[in-house]
C-alpha positions in Angstrom: 79.1 82.1 135.1 77.5 82.1 131.7 78.7 79.3 129.4 76.3 79.5 126.4 75.3 83.1 125.6 71.9 83.5 124.1 72.0 87.2 123.4 74.5 90.1 123.0 74.3 91.1 126.7 75.2 87.5 127.8 78.1 87.5 125.3 79.5 90.8 126.7 79.2 89.4 130.2 81.4 86.5 129.2 84.0 88.9 127.9 83.8 90.8 131.2 84.3 87.7 133.3 87.3 86.6 131.1 89.1 89.9 130.6 92.6 88.5 130.4 91.7 85.9 127.9 89.8 88.5 125.8 92.8 90.8 125.7 95.1 88.0 124.7 92.8 87.0 121.8 92.5 90.6 120.8 96.3 91.0 120.8 96.6 87.9 118.6 94.0 89.1 116.1 95.3 92.7 116.1 98.7 91.3 114.9 96.9 90.5 111.6 95.0 93.7 111.7 91.6 92.1 112.1 89.1 94.8 111.4 85.9 93.3 112.6 87.1 91.9 116.0 88.8 95.3 116.8 85.6 97.2 116.0 83.6 94.8 118.2 86.2 95.2 121.0 85.7 99.0 120.8 81.9 98.4 121.1 82.6 96.2 124.1 84.7 99.0 125.6 81.7 101.3 125.4 79.6 98.6 127.1 82.1 98.7 130.0 83.4 95.2 129.7 86.9 96.2 128.4 89.0 99.2 129.3 89.4 101.7 126.4 93.0 102.7 127.1 94.1 99.1 127.7 92.4 98.0 124.5 94.1 100.6 122.4 97.5 99.7 123.8 96.9 96.0 123.2 95.8 96.6 119.6 98.7 99.0 119.0 101.4 96.7 120.3 99.8 93.6 118.6 99.5 95.4 115.2 103.1 96.8 115.4 104.7 93.5 116.4 102.7 91.5 113.8 104.1 93.6 111.0 107.6 93.6 112.4 107.5 89.8 112.4 106.2 89.7 108.8 108.8 92.3 107.7 111.6 90.1 109.2 110.2 87.0 107.4 110.3 88.8 104.1 113.8 90.2 104.7 115.1 86.8 105.9 113.6 84.4 103.4 112.6 86.5 100.4 110.1 85.1 98.0 111.2 81.4 97.7 108.5 80.0 99.9 105.7 82.0 98.4 105.4 79.7 95.4 103.6 77.2 97.6 100.9 79.8 98.4 99.5 81.4 95.2 97.0 83.6 97.0 99.6 85.0 99.4 102.0 85.5 96.5 99.5 87.4 94.5 98.7 89.8 97.4 102.4 90.3 98.2 103.1 91.0 94.5 100.3 93.6 94.5 101.7 95.3 97.7 105.2 95.2 96.3 104.2 96.9 93.1 102.4 99.7 95.0 105.2 100.1 97.5 107.8 100.7 94.8 106.3 104.2 94.2 104.2 104.8 97.3 106.2 103.3 100.1 105.3 105.7 102.9 101.6 105.8 102.1 101.4 102.0 101.8 103.0 101.5 105.2 100.6 104.0 106.7 97.4 102.7 105.0 97.8 99.0 104.3 96.0 97.9 107.5 92.6 98.9 106.1 92.1 97.1 102.7 90.9 93.5 103.2 93.2 91.7 100.8 96.7 93.0 101.8 96.5 94.1 105.4 97.8 90.9 106.8 100.7 90.3 104.5 101.8 93.7 103.1 104.7 93.8 105.5 106.2 90.7 103.8 106.4 92.8 100.6 108.2 95.6 102.5 110.7 93.1 103.9 111.4 91.8 100.4 111.9 95.3 99.1 114.8 97.7 99.7 112.9 99.6 102.5 115.4 100.1 105.4 114.6 98.7 108.8 114.8 102.2 110.4 112.2 103.7 108.1 109.9 100.8 108.4 110.0 100.7 112.2 109.2 104.4 112.5 106.3 104.4 110.0 105.0 101.1 111.4 104.9 102.5 114.9 103.0 105.5 113.8 100.6 103.6 111.5 99.8 100.9 114.1 99.0 103.6 116.6 96.7 105.4 114.2 95.0 102.2 113.3 94.4 101.1 116.9 93.0 104.5 117.9 90.8 104.8 114.8 89.3 101.3 114.7 88.7 101.0 118.5 87.2 104.5 118.6 84.9 103.7 115.7 83.5 100.7 117.6 83.2 102.8 120.7 81.4 105.6 118.8 79.0 103.0 117.3 78.2 101.9 120.9 77.3 105.5 121.8 75.1 105.9 118.8 73.3 102.6 119.3 72.8 103.4 123.0 70.8 106.6 122.0 68.6 104.6 119.7 67.7 101.8 122.2 67.7 101.3 125.9 68.5 97.5 126.0 71.6 96.2 124.2 70.3 92.7 124.5 67.4 93.3 122.2 67.3 91.8 118.7 67.5 95.4 117.3 70.9 95.9 119.0 72.3 92.7 117.6 71.0 93.5 114.1 72.5 97.0 114.2 75.9 95.6 115.3 75.9 93.0 112.5 75.1 95.7 109.9 77.8 98.0 111.2 80.4 95.2 111.1 79.2 94.2 107.6 79.4 97.7 106.2 82.9 98.0 107.6 84.0 94.8 106.0 82.5 95.8 102.6 84.4 99.1 102.8 87.6 97.3 103.4 86.9 95.1 100.4 86.2 98.2 98.3 89.5 99.7 99.3 91.3 96.5 98.3 89.6 96.6 94.9 90.8 100.1 94.3 94.4 99.1 95.3 94.2 96.1 93.0 93.2 98.3 90.0 96.0 100.7 90.8 98.6 97.9 91.1 97.4 96.4 87.8 97.8 99.7 86.1 101.3 100.3 87.5 102.4 96.8 86.6 101.1 97.2 83.0 102.9 100.5 82.7 106.1 99.0 84.0 105.9 96.1 81.5 105.4 98.6 78.6 108.4 100.6 79.8 110.5 97.5 80.0 109.4 96.4 76.5 110.3 99.8 75.1 113.7 99.7 76.8 114.4 96.3 75.3 113.4 97.4 71.8 115.7 100.4 72.0 118.6 98.2 73.2 118.5 95.9 70.1 120.9 96.6 67.2 118.0 97.9 65.0 116.8 100.1 67.8 120.2 101.5 68.4 120.6 102.3 64.6 117.3 104.0 64.6 118.2 106.1 67.6 121.6 106.9 66.1 119.9 108.0 62.9 117.5 110.3 64.7 120.4 111.9 66.5 122.2 112.4 63.2 119.2 113.9 61.4 119.7 117.6 60.9 117.3 119.9 62.6 115.0 122.1 60.6 115.9 125.8 60.6 
């Protein structure tokens, strides 16, 4: 048995020798939609140390149950406890703003951006999204995520195999690190786009609320009444 891997091939051999532990860890990380570990698991499936079908099922169930638990937390406890965790509160607020107008798309896509994928379901639980709709969309979204990310890692294994003959070479390790790094950067980019969209929608909501308050004041009501009384031009 290999205790201290010195290269990629040795590390993959450890995974093969401890398959049950590996699947348990992958299940745990999939519950938080860990992108890099799931991609690497797909790569390991191509190397033959994990079963592709079993891996997809483990990631699917883990991702689904993780969001169900977070949805329940949001529905059960609301936002009271978030004051102690400013970073989580900010991410939940961002997800909540976006889910107000894009509920379906958010549930289908929130697993990919870096900043909200692990906590977006809290925002859905706090919102008025019904359990039935969330469970249905979450089941579909977690399946798409599991198949997509595991397949991406598997496909990278196929491509890298064509470029080299020995996965234990330094080139193989460098290629894997670059692939995982690019995937991480893409998830951060998606998160930045969502953050900009959330900020724009929050600003628009504040402007709309301010306009509503002005029109509700006595002066605003008089102005509105005067405009309604003004005769139209023939």
